[in-house]
C-alpha positions as CSV (number, residue, x, y, z in Angstrom):
1,P,148.6,141.1,43.9
2,R,147.7,144.2,45.9
3,P,150.5,146.1,47.6
4,G,151.0,145.2,51.3
5,R,149.0,142.0,51.1
6,G,152.0,139.9,52.2
7,A,152.6,142.0,55.3
8,R,149.0,141.5,56.5
9,G,149.3,137.8,55.9
10,A,152.5,137.6,57.9
11,A,150.9,139.6,60.8
12,R,147.9,137.3,60.7
13,A,150.2,134.2,61.0
14,E,152.0,135.8,63.9
15,G,148.7,136.4,65.7
16,L,147.7,132.8,65.0
17,G,150.9,131.5,66.6
18,S,150.3,133.5,69.8
19,L,146.7,132.4,69.9
20,L,147.7,128.7,69.7
21,S,150.3,129.0,72.4
22,S,148.0,130.9,74.8
23,S,146.7,127.6,76.3
24,G,150.0,127.4,78.1
25,A,152.0,124.5,79.6
26,A,148.9,122.4,80.3
27,A,148.3,122.0,76.6
28,E,151.9,121.0,75.9
29,A,151.6,118.1,78.5
30,L,148.5,116.8,76.6
31,V,149.9,114.7,73.8
32,V,148.3,112.1,71.6
33,G,148.1,108.8,73.6
34,S,147.7,110.6,77.0
35,S,145.1,109.3,79.4
36,V,143.0,112.3,80.5
37,R,140.0,113.1,82.7
38,V,137.4,115.7,81.9
39,S,137.6,118.3,84.7
40,A,134.8,120.6,83.7
41,P,131.1,120.1,83.1
42,V,130.7,119.4,79.3
43,N,127.4,118.1,77.9
44,V,127.4,116.1,74.6
45,Y,124.4,114.9,72.7
46,H,125.9,112.6,70.1
47,V,126.6,109.5,72.1
48,P,125.3,106.3,70.6
49,K,122.7,104.4,72.6
50,M,121.7,107.6,74.5
51,G,118.9,108.6,72.2
52,G,120.0,112.2,71.8
53,K,119.9,112.8,75.6
54,A,122.6,114.9,77.2
55,L,125.6,113.1,78.7
56,N,127.8,115.1,81.1
57,L,131.5,114.1,80.5
58,E,132.8,115.6,83.8
59,G,134.9,112.9,85.6
60,M,135.0,110.6,82.6
61,E,138.4,109.2,81.5
62,G,139.5,108.8,77.9
63,E,142.5,108.9,75.6
64,I,143.7,111.7,73.4
65,M,143.5,110.4,69.8
66,A,144.5,113.5,67.9
67,R,145.2,117.2,68.0
68,V,143.3,119.0,65.4
69,D,145.0,122.4,65.8
70,E,147.5,121.6,63.0
71,Q,147.0,120.4,59.4
72,N,149.8,119.3,57.2
73,G,152.3,121.1,59.6
74,I,150.4,124.4,59.4
75,P,148.7,125.7,62.6
76,V,144.9,126.2,62.3
77,T,142.5,127.8,64.7
78,A,140.7,124.9,66.1
79,N,138.3,125.9,68.9
80,L,138.3,122.4,70.4
81,P,141.7,121.1,69.6
82,F,141.8,117.7,71.4
83,R,139.9,114.7,70.0
84,V,139.3,112.4,72.9
85,Q,138.0,108.8,72.7
86,F,135.8,107.5,75.5
87,F,134.2,104.1,76.3
88,M,131.0,103.9,78.2
89,E,129.5,100.8,79.8
90,T,125.8,100.3,78.9
91,D,123.5,97.3,78.9
92,A,124.9,96.4,75.5
93,P,127.4,93.5,75.3
94,K,130.2,95.8,74.3
95,P,131.1,99.2,75.7
96,V,129.9,102.2,73.6
97,K,132.8,104.0,71.9
98,F,132.5,107.8,71.1
99,F,134.6,110.8,70.6
100,A,134.4,114.4,71.8
101,H,136.4,117.5,70.9
102,L,137.6,119.4,74.0
103,T,139.9,122.2,75.1
104,A,142.9,122.0,77.4
105,D,141.0,123.8,80.1
106,E,138.5,121.0,80.2
107,L,141.1,118.2,80.6
108,E,143.5,117.0,83.2
109,M,146.0,114.2,83.2
110,A,144.4,110.9,84.5
């Protein structure tokens, strides 16, 4: 191993910890199982039965299914750390279920 490599890795891990905690108290209140509302305009294009058209999630309510900013107990730098499940009524017999990855700034408690 090259000299000093361990020190750089430790500094990188410290920086990662501060980055993950920068979302503040709002992110701490958002836990798996929480009901949330999208508070910012967010367009998604992957919703089934929408034919690739944009769907604005602002105002929609869903449930946090997972936090993807940690893997096997190790923090990772997920740009969109909250995986939220939504159900949307359509003309189909059952509601359409889909997921979106969002940030704490885009969510509020429902």
